[in-house]
N, C-alpha and C positions, 0 to 999 in steps of 0.2 A: 646067758651072759647079759649083764646090764648094758643098755644102750650107751651110757656114758663111757664105760670101760671099752666097749667095742670101738667107739669113735676115737678114743684116745689112742688105742693100739693101731687103728687104721692110720692116724696121723704119723705115728712112729714108723709104720711100714712105708709110707710115702717118703719120709725123710731118708730112710735107708735106700729106697729106690732111686732117689735123686743123686745118690753117690755113684750110681751106675749108668744113669742116662742123663741127658742134658735137662736143664730146668725148662726150656721152651717145650721140649717133648713131653715132659711131665705135665706141664700146664695145659698143653693142647689136648691130651688124651685122658687126664685124670681129674681135671678141674670140676667136672660135674658128676663124678662117680662117688657114690655114697654106700657105706656098709649097711646092710639091712639086718642080717642075723647070722649067727653061727649055731648050727643045729646038726647033730649027728655027723659031725666032722665036715660039714659043707659050709663054707663061707659064701654067703649070697651078697653080691654087689649090685646095686642099682645103677644102670647106665642110661644116658639120655636118648640114645638112638641106636639103630642097627649098625651104623658105620662104626661107632665106638665099640660096640659089642664085638663085631668081627675083628676089629683091630686088636683089641685086648686079648681075645682068644688066640689069634694067630701070631701076634708079635710079642706080647708081654706075659702070657700065661705062665710059662715055666719059671721065669725069673720072679714073678709076683708070688707064685705058690711057694717057692723056695724061701723067700723072705718071710712070708706069712707063717711058715712052719716054725720059724724061730720065735714067734710070739704066741702062736696057738699050736701047742704040741699035738693036739688031737685032730688037727685039720687033715683031711684027705684030698679035698678038691675045692676049686672055686667055681661058683656058678654066676653067670652074668644075666641079670634080669632087666628087661626093658622097662623104662618108666612109663606106665600106661596112662599117667596123667597128662603126658604130652600129647597134644592134639595131632592126629595123623590124618593123612588124606584118604579118602574112600577109593578103593580099587574097583574100577568098573569091570575089568576083565583081566585075566592072568597076564597077558602081554599087550595090553592096550597101549596105544601111543597117544599120550596126552601132552600137548605142548603147554607148559606152564607159562602163562603170559604175565610178565611182571615188567613194568616200565621203570627203569632207574634213570632218572634225569641227572645230568651233571649239574652240580651246584655252581651257579655263575660266580659267586664271590670267592670260591676256592678252586674251582675247576676239578673238583673231586667227584668220583662216582661212589655213592654210598654202598654199593654191593661189594666193594673191595674191603674186606675186614680181616683182622687177625684170626677171628673165629672160623672163617671158612678157607683159610690158607692151610693146606695139608703139609705138615712138617715131616721131613724125612732126613736121612743122613746126607742127602745132596744139598740141603738148604738150611739145616738147623743153625749153623753159625750166623748166616745172614738174618734168619728169623730172630735169633737172640739179640743180634746187634740192633735190629729194627725196634724191638721192644725196649732195648736199653736207651735208644734215642728218645723214646716217649717219656721214659722215667727220668732221664737226665738231659733235658733240653739244653742244647748249646754248650754242654760241658764234656761229657764222657766220650762220645763218638762224634766229633765235629771237625770236618765233614764226615759223613758216612758215604762211601762209594761202593755200590753193588754192581758187579758185572757178571755177565753170563750170556749164553746163546739165546737165540730167538725162541720165544714161547716157553720159557722156563719159570715165569712168574715174577719177574722183576717189577713190572708195572703194578701188579697186584700188591706186592709188598710195599712199594713206595706209597701207593695211595692208602694202604692200610695204616701206614704211619700217620698220614695226614688226618684220616678219619678218627683214629684213636686219640690223637692230640686234641681234636675238637671235643670228643666225648669226655676224656679225662679232665680237661680244663673247662668244661661247661661252656664251650664256644667263646671263651675269653681270650684265646690266642688266635692271631691272624695267620692263616695258612694259605699258601699259594702253590698249586701244582701246575706244571707246564711241561710240554715236550720241548726239546731244543728247537724243533722246527717252528713251534708257536712263538718261542722266545725270539728267534731270528726274524720271523715275519713281522712280529709286532715292532721290533726294533727298526726294520726297514721302513715300515709305515710311519713310525714316529719321526724318523729323520726326514722322510718325504713331506710329512704334514707339519713339521716343526712343533711336535708335541713330545719332545724327548723328556721334558720334566715330568709329564704325566706317566710316561713309560717307566721312568726310574722310581717314581713314587709307588707304582703298582708292584714292582719287584723288590724294592728296598725297604718299604715300610711294612714288613711282615715279621712274624716271630719264627716261622718255619718256611723255608723255600725248598721246594722239591723239583728238581729238574731231571727229566727222563731223556735217555738216548743222547748223552753228550758227545758221543762219537761223531754226530752230525755237525759238530763245530769244526771238524777238520777243514782247514783251508779258508774258513770264514773269519778273517782277521778282525773286522769291526765287531762282530758278535763276541769273539774271544776277549777283546779289549773291554767291552761293556760288562761281560760276565766277571772278568777279573776285578773290576772296580766295585761291582755289585757284591761280589764275594767278600772283598776286604771290608766294606762298610758293614755288612751283616755280621761278619765274624768278629770285628772289633766291638760290636754292640752285644756280643754274646748270643746272637741268634743262631738257630739250627739250620744247617744246610745238608741236603741229601741229593746225591747224584746216582744215575745209573748209566750203564754203557754196555755194548756188546763185547767189550774187550777191556783188558787192564789199562790204566792210564798211560803207561809207557808205550803201549802198542797203538795208541791213537796217532795216526800220521798228521803232519802239518798242524801241530798244536804248539802254542807258545810254551817255552820251558817254564815260565813263571806260573802259568795256569796249570800245567801238569803237576808242578810242585804243590799247588793248592789242593788239587784232587787227591794227592797222596799224603796230605798233611794230617789226616785223621785216621780212620779205619777203612781199609780196602778189603772187601770180602767177595767171594765168588759163589755162584750157584751153578751146579753141574746138572746134567740130565738125571732124572729120578731113577731109583732102582725099582725092581718089580713090585715090592711091597708098597712103595709110595705111589706108583702108578695105579695099582689096584685100589688104593684108598681114594685116589683122586676120582677115578671113574665111578666108584661107589657113591661118592659124595655128589657128583654131577647127576648120576642116575636118580638119586634121591631128590635133589633140588628140582629137577625138571620133570619129575613124576613119570619117568619112562617105564619103570618097573621091569627092566630087563633082568633075567635070572642071573645068579652068581656065575654060572659057567660061562655065560656070554661075556660078562665083565672080565673074567679071568683071561679069556682068549684075547680080548682087546688089549689088556695090560701086557700080555706075553708078546703080542705081535707088534705093537706100536711102542717104540723105545726112544724116539728122538726128543720129543717135547710135548708139553701139555696141550698145546693147540691141536696137534695131530690126534692126541687121545680124545679130546672133545669132538673133533671132526669125525673120527671113527664111531664114537658113541652116537652122535646125531645121525650119521649115515645108517647105522644098523637099526636104530630106533624107528627111523622113517620107513625102512625097508620091511620091518616085521609087523607093521600095523595091521596087515591082513593075514598074517600067518598064525594059525591056531596051534600048530604043533612044532614049536621051535626046538631044534636040537643042535648039538655041537657041530655036526657036519655043515648045517646050513649057515651057522655063524662063521665058520672057517671060510666057506665059499664067499660070503659077503665081505669078509676082511680082505680076501684076495682081490675081489673086485675093487674095493676101496683103494688098496695099495697100488693096483695097476693104474688107476686114475691119477695117482700122485707121483708115479715114477716117470721121470723124464731122463733121457740120455744126456749125460754131461758132455758138452762139446769142448774140444781142446781150446776153442776160441774163448770160452768163458773162463777156463782155468788160467789162460794167459792174461786175460783182462784183470782178474781178481789179484793175481800175483803182482802184476805191474802196478796196480793202484795201491796195493798194500806197501810196496817198497818205494813208491813215489817215482817210478820209472816210466819211460815210454815203452809200449809193447814191442816196437821195432828193436829197441836196444837189447831186449831179452833174446831176440831171435838172431841178431847179427853176430858175427864172429869178432866181438870186441873183447879185449882182455883187461878192461878197467876193473880195478879192485872192487868197486862198489856194485858191480854187476855179477861177479862170479858167484857169490853165495845165492842171490835171488834166482839166478839161472839154474843152479843145482837144485834148489827147492822146486822150481818149475818142472824140471825133469822128473823129480821124485813124485810130484803130484800128478803129472801126466801119466805116469806109470801106475800109481796107487789108486787114483780116482778115475782117470780117463781110460784105464785098462789098455793102453796102447803098447805095442811091442817096442823093444829098444830100437829096432831099425826104423819104425814109423816115427818115433820121437826124434831120432837123428835126422831124418828127412825134413821134419817139421822145423827143426832148428838149423836150417841152412846146411844140410848134408853133413852133419857131424857123424863121426864114426860111432857105431853102436857100442863099442867098448868105452867110449867117453861117457855115454849115457849110463851104462851099467855102473861105471866107477862113481858117477855123481849120485845115482840112486843108492848104492851101497854105503857111500860116505854119509849121506843124510840119515839113512836108516840106522847106522851105527851111532851117529852123533846125538840123535834124539833120545837115545838110551842114557846118555851121560849129561846132556845139556838141557836142563829144565826150561830155560828161556826159549830155546829153539823148539822144544816140544810144544810149548804153549803157542808159539807162532804157527807151527804146522797145524795144530788142532783148530786154531782160529781160522786159518785159511780153508781147511776142509769144510768147516761150518759155513763159511761165506759161499764157497763153491756149491755146496749142496742145498743152499737156500733156493726158494722158488725162482 
């Protein structure tokens, strides 16, 4: 078959594929895939690296083969061939531990780290909407998704995605756009210093004379009235000028306590999307990418074990990968049993008993109550629901008996605790808002 005809049909295959998977996913995994030849019923595709090869073989092979058969009736299979023109690192030994030393300095003018890019952000079902929205922001600055508000738990890639937006804007517009990334803590601290040193005009110039403002972890604005007021006016000025604003938080806007209603309204005025923990396939793709980037050369079975055992977030995945890579530097005969043993050791180091005190503290802070109010026998309407949630979490996460919870909450009868637990358990099946609250509280309680 002629190269021209092969390439034409390949484009048609991709168009059909896009009808069944999202555009961001298509771009992530097929952008650098090229058809080489169709011979004896085998379609050979050139792929840029082993990560893409593994992902296509495991995730997309069946659907890709099915579509290809509608264009090439003689096709029997698809073969994925690594591009040998891409420079690869030399392997010293099969399981050698080599720390790849690369210094990525934050660019002072933007506060961005250049290592955060769309190209090395692994897209899965858990984050593909957020990824698509982030790309949409770059294509339609200040118009389509403004503001963009991304929320999700710790270590799920929010900061990576936010900074990737900034870096891609600079690349796409040849550094002609002014971008400023900051954490909310930086924003607040700089505001305090500006007020103290009477340099508020310089502060406002820094955050308002930009084309793209990216503010990370806005949940830290909770209770900080002056920072909220300053951000509100900064938002209005940028928005009225058609400038792009991007926020991130560990929770949805309406779940941030002690936040002004007018600011919450601004957060929700554009597109609000969430990132949830990754599924197994995405976790495996992440550890494979990190394994490749850091030149650890751990075998596939080790990466699969890591992806199976570590399910919470990406930081824990990276931590487990680093831990094992360090431990195997002197092991010549690595096997599954040894990896399993090391994973158990790693998990033991990270597991800490959740104390009732921490659960009480997190619940009280979330609902804006005093800890004592949750424990006393008060019948105020605003305390009943938080107290029932507390009982549920003391049982669900603290693993306390109904009697122990009753004793902890000023000698309440265990039947009261049982009733509260079952009430919340039933309600979260029907009330999505309460379900989100409970999941968020669990996440906060289980953090370090």
